[in-house]
DRENLOSE-266418 format. One line per 10 residues: their letters; for each residue x, y, z of C-alpha. Coordinates in steps of 0.001 Angstrom, whole numbers, padded with zeros to 6 digits. Layout:
N
A) X/Y/Z | ...
//
This chain:
697
MPPYDIGDLW) 088516/-037922/114137 | 087405/-034263/114367 | 085087/-032545/114764 | 084780/-032806/118560 | 084049/-030254/121329 | 085225/-029718/124868 | 083452/-032126/127236 | 082653/-034780/124579 | 082991/-038427/125779 | 084696/-041191/123698
ANGQTVYRCK) 084481/-044914/124546 | 087581/-046554/123083 | 087139/-050251/123843 | 086841/-050521/127625 | 088393/-047060/128270 | 086389/-043783/128440 | 087989/-040462/127435 | 086777/-036818/127747 | 087681/-034038/125232 | 089666/-031133/126659
VAKASGGSYA) 090756/-029473/123373 | 088082/-028754/120721 | 088820/-029193/117022 | 086754/-028359/113968 | 085951/-030648/111076 | 089026/-031311/108937 | 091420/-030890/111835 | 094008/-033442/112869 | 093406/-035830/115771 | 095898/-035624/118629
AGDWEKIGDV) 095992/-037900/121669 | 096618/-034861/123880 | 093143/-033560/122939 | 091607/-036226/125227 | 092004/-037260/128873 | 091243/-040661/130364 | 088455/-040657/132937 | 087824/-044429/133579 | 087806/-048124/132563 | 084918/-050602/132208
TNQNTSKDTS) 085653/-054395/132516 | 083596/-057616/132583 | 084869/-058382/136057 | 083665/-055070/137406 | 080246/-055556/135835 | 079788/-059061/137230 | 080872/-058113/140677 | 078809/-054982/140859 | 075569/-056580/139611 | 075672/-059971/141347
NVNGVPANEV) 076247/-058743/144890 | 075005/-055808/146967 | 077163/-055336/150028 | 077994/-059088/149901 | 074336/-060182/149587 | 073238/-061841/146319 | 071283/-059434/144174 | 068363/-061849/143643 | 067891/-062175/147390 | 067858/-058379/147823
IGRLSTAESS) 065251/-058019/145050 | 063024/-060670/146619 | 063215/-059115/150053 | 062344/-055648/148711 | 059388/-057001/146739 | 057873/-058609/149843 | 058992/-055913/152284 | 056310/-054974/154729 | 056247/-053134/158004 | 053480/-053208/160500
ITQNANEISL) 052978/-051832/163950 | 050102/-053127/165890 | 048933/-051680/169135 | 046536/-054216/170582 | 045436/-052169/173563 | 043806/-049498/171413 | 043408/-051668/168304 | 045396/-049217/166199 | 047203/-050732/163242 | 049774/-048862/161245
RVTKTTYETG) 050730/-050692/158100 | 053299/-049603/155558 | 053892/-051624/152396 | 056418/-051231/149588 | 053765/-049969/147173 | 052601/-047258/149584 | 056212/-046324/150328 | 057187/-045984/146683 | 054041/-044009/145845 | 054639/-041618/148754
ISDTKGYADN) 058268/-041141/147815 | 057329/-040416/144209 | 054675/-037896/145228 | 057034/-036223/147672 | 059810/-036025/145079 | 057477/-034488/142500 | 056229/-031909/144990 | 059786/-031034/146034 | 061022/-030797/142438 | 058160/-028492/141543
AVSNVKVGVR) 058722/-026290/144615 | 062457/-026029/144026 | 062086/-025267/140323 | 059773/-022358/141173 | 062232/-020759/143597 | 064364/-018013/142030 | 066936/-016256/144182 | 068681/-013035/143182 | 070764/-012225/146325 | 072037/-008866/144979
NLLKSTTMKY) 070419/-005815/146582 | 069178/-003521/143803 | 068503/-000611/146193 | 071572/001633/146269 | 071895/003936/149277 | 073711/006411/147026 | 070492/006975/145017 | 068256/007429/148090 | 066377/010745/148290 | 064081/012135/150984
NYGTLTSSST) 062805/015676/150464 | 060001/015793/152993 | 061787/015562/156315 | 065127/014652/157881 | 067045/011372/158075 | 069324/010411/160945 | 070406/007219/159164 | 070407/006841/155385 | 071556/003369/154345 | 069404/000424/153339
EKIAGSGKWF) 070646/-001351/156459 | 068834/001263/158529 | 066700/004190/157357 | 065632/006353/160275 | 064067/009788/160338 | 061029/011990/160717 | 058808/013589/158090 | 056051/013040/155547 | 055356/011437/152167 | 057932/009028/150714
IQFSINITSG) 061563/007887/150425 | 062686/007139/146860 | 065393/005085/145129 | 066405/005069/141466 | 066276/001503/140111 | 067175/-000440/136960 | 065014/-003559/136634 | 063885/-005591/133614 | 060293/-005796/132382 | 058685/-009220/132781
KQYTVSNKAI) 061066/-010487/135478 | 060077/-011315/139059 | 061452/-009250/141937 | 061034/-009350/145714 | 061106/-006399/148101 | 061665/-007211/151773 | 062702/-005831/155152 | 063840/-006987/158570 | 061654/-004663/160637 | 059606/-001458/160320
TNSSTVRPNN) 058485/000861/163100 | 056272/003719/161956 | 054324/006131/164126 | 052084/007202/161240 | 048392/006601/161930 | 047831/005787/158250 | 050963/003584/157927 | 051322/001838/161322 | 054548/-000198/161211 | 054430/-000534/157425
VNVIIYNSTN) 055160/001366/154208 | 053304/001538/150900 | 055455/000644/147855 | 054824/002132/144383 | 056966/002307/141217 | 056904/005646/139353 | 058689/007034/136317 | 061872/009083/136829 | 059936/012338/137449 | 057369/010770/139814
TTIKLTIGVL) 054506/011854/137560 | 053277/008470/136297 | 052521/005351/138344 | 053896/002213/136672 | 053024/-000360/139373 | 051442/-000291/142831 | 053301/-003077/144645 | 051336/-002768/147876 | 051747/-002509/151643 | 055055/-003872/152980
NSGGSITFTA) 054568/-004912/156595 | 057267/-005143/159245 | 059468/-008175/158574 | 057523/-009055/155449 | 058163/-009302/151731 | 056260/-008820/148442 | 057013/-010527/145122 | 055956/-008753/141926 | 056523/-008854/138163 | 058082/-005749/136636
PSTMVDGDNI) 055667/-004087/134176 | 056418/-003830/130450 | 056920/-000047/130693 | 060026/-000207/132906 | 063111/001798/131860 | 066403/002439/133619 | 066133/005340/136036 | 062546/004710/137180 | 061897/005326/140890 | 060579/003020/143599
LFYVSDGNVQ) 058844/004980/146370 | 058347/003847/149971 | 055531/005898/151510 | 056156/006335/155235 | 053048/008521/155391 | 050149/009197/153027 | 050115/012958/152525 | 050991/015608/155081 | 050773/013369/158149 | 053957/013608/160233
SDFVIQGLKL) 055680/010298/160992 | 058692/008977/162917 | 060013/005855/161235 | 062799/003247/161229 | 063154/000772/158325 | 065765/-001939/158818 | 067256/-004305/156222 | 065430/-002901/153178 | 066162/-004954/150063 | 065026/-005333/146441
EEGNKATDWT) 066309/-008415/144611 | 065578/-010436/141510 | 063570/-013630/142007 | 060654/-014766/144165 | 062622/-015598/147310 | 063540/-013010/149948 | 067080/-013475/151272 | 069012/-011888/154117 | 069879/-008211/153732 | 073151/-007315/152015
PAPEDTQGQI) 074275/-003884/150821 | 074316/-003053/147129 | 077814/-003653/145695 | 077955/000016/144676 | 077548/001013/148345 | 080484/-001146/149457 | 082734/000017/146617 | 083179/003445/148238 | 084467/001781/151393 | 086804/-000410/149329
DSLGSRMSTA) 088126/002618/147448 | 088646/004455/150747 | 090672/001588/152163 | 092729/001462/148990 | 093435/005173/149101 | 094728/004854/152628 | 097494/002600/151236 | 097829/000342/154223 | 101222/-000561/152813 | 102519/002964/153298
ESSITQQANQ) 104093/004257/156474 | 103275/007692/157819 | 105228/009108/160694 | 105399/012442/162421 | 108473/012944/164494 | 108720/015904/166793 | 112178/016755/167985 | 113492/019616/170054 | 114139/021871/167088 | 111986/020489/164259
IALKVTQSDY) 108846/018688/163169 | 109218/016442/160134 | 106288/014977/158269 | 107409/012122/156067 | 105476/009736/153897 | 107287/006688/152550 | 106167/003416/150918 | 106755/000064/152511 | 105849/-003410/151319 | 102513/-003181/149462
NGTSPTNLLR) 102478/-006796/148335 | 101319/-008259/151644 | 097690/-007140/151254 | 094953/-009571/150240 | 093990/-008797/146609 | 090459/-008043/145521 | 091040/-009005/141891 | 092838/-012361/141764 | 093374/-012170/138000 | 096582/-010657/136662
KSSMNTDVWS) 096779/-008808/133322 | 093027/-008248/133619 | 093194/-004751/132119 | 094432/-006354/128882 | 096881/-003495/128375 | 099165/-005939/126549 | 098372/-008786/124162 | 099306/-011648/126517 | 095971/-013499/126626 | 095595/-016728/124669
KTSAGSSSTT) 093202/-016475/121706 | 091395/-019625/120568 | 088997/-019661/117610 | 086916/-022623/116467 | 084895/-022973/113298 | 084049/-019734/111510 | 085347/-017248/114072 | 088277/-014926/114692 | 089789/-012968/117586 | 091687/-009676/117266
YIPNAGFLSG) 093508/-007698/119941 | 092860/-003912/119911 | 095152/-001852/122184 | 093979/001253/124057 | 090317/000457/123427 | 089313/-001043/126777 | 086209/000122/128553 | 087956/001068/131821 | 091654/000855/130917 | 094035/-001081/128690
GTYEINVTGT) 092961/-002926/125564 | 090194/-005213/124338 | 089776/-008453/122425 | 087278/-008303/119558 | 085654/-011645/118747 | 083771/-012161/115484 | 081768/-015385/115217 | 080451/-015645/111647 | 079346/-019281/111787 | 075966/-020422/113112
TASDYAYISM) 076698/-023912/114493 | 077717/-025164/117926 | 081288/-025600/116701 | 081577/-021878/115848 | 082930/-020020/118881 | 086021/-018291/120206 | 087455/-017671/123642 | 090244/-015820/125392 | 092033/-017292/128382 | 094819/-016395/130791
INGDYWIPVK) 096745/-019672/130416 | 100204/-018835/131671 | 102162/-020624/134372 | 103149/-017289/135871 | 099529/-016255/136333 | 097873/-019158/138158 | 094989/-018121/140417 | 095251/-019927/143772 | 091829/-021069/145011 | 090163/-023335/147559
DTENYTASIY) 087591/-025893/146467 | 085474/-025032/149530 | 084977/-021360/148593 | 082777/-019527/146092 | 084279/-017146/143551 | 082803/-014487/141285 | 083967/-014009/137689 | 083078/-010967/135576 | 083996/-009280/132312 | 082916/-006155/130455
SKLISGSGEI) 081551/-006564/126953 | 080434/-004355/124092 | 077947/-005945/121704 | 078707/-004666/118200 | 076333/-006777/116096 | 074233/-009919/116154 | 073080/-011916/119163 | 075431/-013951/121323 | 076156/-015674/124612 | 079097/-015369/126998
SLRAYCYNDA) 080357/-018194/129194 | 082821/-017543/132025 | 084771/-020638/133057 | 087628/-021809/135246 | 090094/-024504/134159 | 090619/-026457/137384 | 093971/-028091/138327 | 095434/-029682/141454 | 098883/-029106/142924 | 100376/-031794/140658
GTYLGQAYHT) 099190/-029867/137605 | 096538/-032449/136691 | 093615/-030993/134760 | 090384/-031718/136658 | 087800/-030135/134357 | 085920/-026865/133999 | 083803/-024928/136475 | 081080/-022789/134863 | 079592/-019573/136140 | 076025/-019790/137439
PTAYSDAITG) 073024/-019452/137494 | 073435/-020493/133824 | 076527/-021639/131962 | 075835/-019023/129246 | 074637/-015426/129679 | 073322/-013111/126960 | 076068/-010970/125434 | 075309/-007351/126264 | 076945/-003960/126266 | 077788/-003892/129934
RTSGVFKPLA) 079101/-006352/132491 | 078540/-010108/132675 | 079171/-011835/135996 | 078464/-015129/137718 | 079459/-017291/140669 | 081442/-020528/140311 | 082906/-023061/142731 | 086132/-024912/141849 | 085861/-028658/141319 | 086799/-030926/144227
GTTKIYFMAL) 090545/-031126/144696 | 091226/-027887/142815 | 094045/-025711/144150 | 094609/-023392/141167 | 092726/-022256/138103 | 093028/-020444/134796 | 090287/-018028/133694 | 088493/-018255/130321 | 085729/-016182/128618 | 083937/-017750/125622
LRGKNGSTVK) 081640/-016096/123053 | 079286/-017927/120693 | 076190/-017111/118629 | 072750/-017436/120168 | 070023/-019503/118522 | 071955/-019863/115265 | 072931/-016189/115074 | 076275/-014620/114237 | 077781/-012243/116787 | 080546/-009684/117090
AQLSNAMVQR) 081584/-008260/120467 | 084519/-006854/122409 | 085682/-008185/125807 | 087801/-006303/128338 | 088557/-005763/132031 | 088023/-009242/133448 | 087915/-009955/137174 | 087967/-012978/139516 | 087339/-012412/143219 | 086390/-014319/146335
GIIVTGWQPH) 082745/-014408/147439 | 079440/-014052/145640 | 079223/-010248/145281 | 080798/-008560/142292 | 082402/-005175/143012 | 083943/-002454/140878 | 086784/-003515/138635 | 090349/-002886/139728 | 093668/-004439/138692 | 095469/-007160/140641
TDEMATELQG) 097091/-005737/143766 | 100563/-006659/142518 | 099954/-004434/139503 | 098542/-001681/141710 | 101607/-001904/143923 | 103954/-001593/140948 | 102151/001523/139782 | 102157/003087/143257 | 105791/002215/143800 | 106759/003949/140565
RMSSAESSIT) 104779/007022/141468 | 105967/007205/145069 | 109593/006479/144170 | 109639/009581/141971 | 107783/011840/144402 | 108797/013125/147808 | 106743/015301/150102 | 108195/016859/153205 | 107383/019682/155567 | 110175/020724/157811
QQATQISQKV) 109744/023239/160593 | 112899/024580/162143 | 113572/027267/164690 | 113799/030053/162113 | 111733/028909/159172 | 109058/026592/157754 | 109906/025019/154406 | 107570/022897/152283 | 108851/021330/149085 | 107192/019017/146576
SQTDYNGNTI) 109350/017555/143830 | 108678/015012/141122 | 110829/013316/138511 | 109123/013097/135139 | 109515/010359/132544 | 112574/012109/131046 | 114343/012230/134400 | 113825/015976/134842 | 113012/017183/138347 | 110018/019490/138702
ASLINQTATT) 109761/021212/142074 | 107708/023821/143896 | 108820/025441/147142 | 107163/027386/149948 | 109619/028928/152402 | 108494/030965/155397 | 110695/032982/157723 | 109868/035550/160372 | 109743/038364/157787 | 109044/036797/154394
ILLQAAKIAL) 107156/034021/152603 | 108649/032770/149343 | 106472/030938/146790 | 108577/029422/144046 | 107038/027393/141195 | 106588/027397/137451 | 102955/028428/137987 | 101203/029766/141094 | 097385/029658/141024 | 095360/031631/143591
DGYVEAKHIK) 091679/030664/143612 | 089702/033091/145736 | 089757/036618/147145 | 093265/038038/147541 | 093893/041219/149534 | 097267/042968/149819 | 098469/046322/151177 | 101217/046595/148601 | 101993/044648/145421 | 105329/045014/143664
SLNGLNINDQ) 106118/043227/140417 | 109776/042976/139405 | 109234/041791/135850 | 105878/043286/134872 | 102165/042728/135319 | 099623/040970/133097 | 095876/040868/133812 | 094134/038466/131436 | 096135/039883/128488 | 093924/042997/128687
FMVDANGNVS) 096069/045196/130931 | 099844/044747/130776 | 102754/046603/132291 | 106256/045616/131214 | 109436/045797/133273 | 110080/049357/131976 | 106670/050686/133064 | 105054/050705/129612 | 101288/050135/129786 | 099211/048293/127191
LAGILKAIGS) 095446/048631/127535 | 092696/046808/125639 | 089747/048529/127332 | 089017/052012/128697 | 090158/054028/131702 | 087185/054893/133881 | 086910/056546/137282 | 085056/054492/139908 | 081607/055962/140527 | 081711/058050/137341
SSFMQLAGNS) 080454/057645/133815 | 083598/059289/132444 | 086411/057347/130844 | 089479/057653/128645 | 089752/055663/125430 | 092279/055288/122629 | 090799/056686/119383 | 093231/056300/116522 | 096541/057619/117808 | 094952/059872/120451
LVAGGYDGAP) 093651/059290/123957 | 090271/061001/124294 | 087801/061482/127128 | 084563/059556/126811 | 081249/058808/128442 | 079119/061235/130360 | 081582/063599/131988 | 079420/064522/134987 | 079441/068276/134195 | 077920/070487/131511
VGGRTLLSVL) 079864/072278/128807 | 082056/074999/130245 | 082407/073356/133646 | 079078/074543/134953 | 077403/072561/137710 | 074253/070597/137116 | 071667/073226/138009 | 073620/076419/137377 | 071512/077450/134373 | 067836/077843/135132
STIPNMFDGN) 064753/079702/134121 | 061273/079848/135580 | 057952/079089/134006 | 054587/080050/135566 | 051746/077974/136933 | 053205/074559/137724 | 051933/073195/141048 | 050551/074650/144261 | 051929/071961/146574 | 048518/070605/147594
YADPEVKGHG) 048752/066841/147135 | 045114/066227/148144 | 043715/068616/145544 | 046540/069565/143179 | 046151/072777/141296 | 048434/074518/138794 | 050228/077436/140417 | 053334/079473/139786 | 056958/079090/140803 | 057816/076212/138464
KLYTHTARIW) 061447/075956/137283 | 063101/074607/134126 | 066789/073678/134247 | 069006/073080/131259 | 072113/070968/131133 | 074506/069629/128485 | 076101/066168/128732 | 078899/064920/126495 | 078490/061193/125752 | 081105/059102/123941
VPAQTFNTSS) 080001/057009/120967 | 082676/054306/120456 | 084171/053346/117114 | 081941/050623/115644 | 079277/049980/113007 | 075753/051007/114019 | 072338/050240/112559 | 068939/051687/113412 | 068283/048918/115969 | 071447/049548/118006
WVEYTLDLTG) 072141/052091/120714 | 074603/053439/123244 | 073317/054141/126723 | 074567/055841/129902 | 073083/056272/133335 | 072578/059874/134533 | 072164/060500/138262 | 069999/063569/138985 | 071704/065217/141931 | 072306/068718/143188
YDSVGIQVVS) 068897/070225/142553 | 068143/070435/146267 | 070811/073132/146513 | 068371/075574/144880 | 065395/074416/146919 | 063852/072066/144385 | 061738/069411/146078 | 060795/067186/143134 | 062082/066526/139604 | 058970/065803/137566
AVSLQSRAKE) 060281/065170/134046 | 063366/065163/131859 | 063586/066065/128168 | 066547/065105/125969 | 067866/066467/122654 | 070873/065219/120669 | 073058/067815/118922 | 074529/065304/116456 | 072821/064722/113123 | 073636/061011/113164
MYAYERVDGR) 072088/060228/116545 | 068891/061013/118394 | 068527/060911/122208 | 065720/059458/124264 | 065064/058129/127750 | 064869/054357/128270 | 061366/053885/129625 | 062302/051197/132182 | 065455/053017/133302 | 063783/055493/135681
YPTVGDLRRI) 064367/055358/139399 | 061981/055563/141072 | 059371/054738/138490 | 057001/057401/139827 | 057455/060533/141913 | 060734/062349/142391 | 063193/061221/139701 | 066667/060375/140966 | 068167/058549/138009 | 067463/058057/134286
VIRLSPHYNF) 069088/056065/131471 | 069941/058020/128294 | 070029/056174/124982 | 071576/057353/121713 | 070400/055594/118540 | 071354/056329/114914 | 068929/057707/112354 | 070531/055474/109725 | 073210/052823/109389 | 076714/054242/109686
TSPGFFVEVG) 080185/053433/111002 | 081321/055599/113908 | 084971/056692/113981 | 084560/057335/117730 | 083217/060773/118747 | 081364/062726/121439 | 077679/063603/121147 | 076392/066594/123094 | 072976/065928/124595 | 070822/068743/125912
VMILGWR) 069082/067772/129136 | 066053/069769/130342 | 064990/069041/133911 | 061488/070152/134918 | 060929/070534/138658 | 058928/072403/141310 | 059147/073566/144896
//
């Protein structure tokens, strides 16, 4: 009677059964919950214990007890004697030594050095993958790593050649923080073909850097590092790339769509480029598990004890939905699991191959464990048992990805996938599971759906899209059309003839510099909703009209269009230096020993500067740049100073101190600022500014 758990054994008389369906206390017993695994009879026991390969057991025991082997070499009087006691003692010692050695070996396999995170800023690299790093330069090569404090790791290589006099055929390995400002662990010198095992320090965080010094300091070095690897455990294994490095190649192969056919046919009068889809289903899938995105609630949900499972659509970590499991009980019989048990979704396998199972999880509360399993069956549909993921049957539930390797039981030809969640050490746990994956081999790669599902998606997309470029004798026509989910056809067309090019689409985006000799708009012009011309020639303007190279502009003030800015000429249309007067004793022209002399000149000028309509306070200003030109026409060599005076009571004028060009010597340009004496709101008006230019010749 319940309770009983999966894997429990039950001796019913002389028949032994194993539980394949768990039930909690209070549940109803069903014969289908158990499977027969063997019989025990008196005849079998008698036969098996009384004879060993046809020899009476007592005789075998006596012979073993008195077993003795001796080799005597009389010529040299050497006697080699082996007795049962010595044999058994040696075997026991050997077994203990082997068990201890094996238990201390930890193998990680996965390369934690990703070529995509490699950086080298002190020279050049001719090869930049962990399989082969080759280059010339100084200092170090760095990788970003994510390793766990307190765990053992091994760094290894196949071979190192290094011309550095301080690092001959080796590199120095150090772990730094992410900014390379704090040393966290000096691992040591990694020699050619060697390895170093170390324990990650307690200060490790994701994103720390591991540095491989090819040279200490500014010593130039030519180097080649082959088969560089960092892996968990204390055993160096053969080099393999990081899964993240191989994923790019996998994605590239997928994007090529080996199931699609591309043909270019050149005929006498045309070239046609055509892309069509052929049979996509013939490719070997990466993900063997269908419905792995969980975009529909088709997975079986099984809850035992105090637990529950809820499907949440559109909440998956990569796509699709998720299953939220809440285990509120704290005993071994409190757990829940999801499984793809559906006759349409068998996973064909071989019992001689390794497979990798993985699933993404999000830990919401508590502490839990995840177990990834395979229900193993043969061709006849007979259930053979469960295969668990390794290195342990249960892994800590985390926010991230759980993965492990499993091998189908002997005789297995097909499996179902199952992911189980339970509390850890008597804890309750709540977590979400999504985006499962089963694939051949021992390396887990980036999640992707089953290839059948990918093919269905691509077929739908390609069936509704057609791309063609047709070149004929008189024209080139390119058309892209697509049928949307409502059945409407959306198309864009480029048609080129000897005299015209037609671009036809709902929207045409030009990203970059566009130059044209003549632009004609049939239905109007709109520039960023700030300058608009309608089909009748009416102009709407949000800004000002300003001549290029001038400070003058036109602006709408109320219902009138008024001139604004510095107008480049004084009141009355006079030129810049047309009004002048002389003052005595300015400068004698002797730069070595300057002395005040006569012939100085003072020039007056009036500028009209537009103050726009806005609210001003005493900290605000309006400024315009005034170019000082034209004074050489009256023989003035140098402008020494400029004085400004505003003729508006609201504003005062002054020169911006850092606006002079040049800063000393002959002034060529100044910046005039107008600031209010008090807070006021300008309706938009001109301010006349008197400009006095002091110069000499």
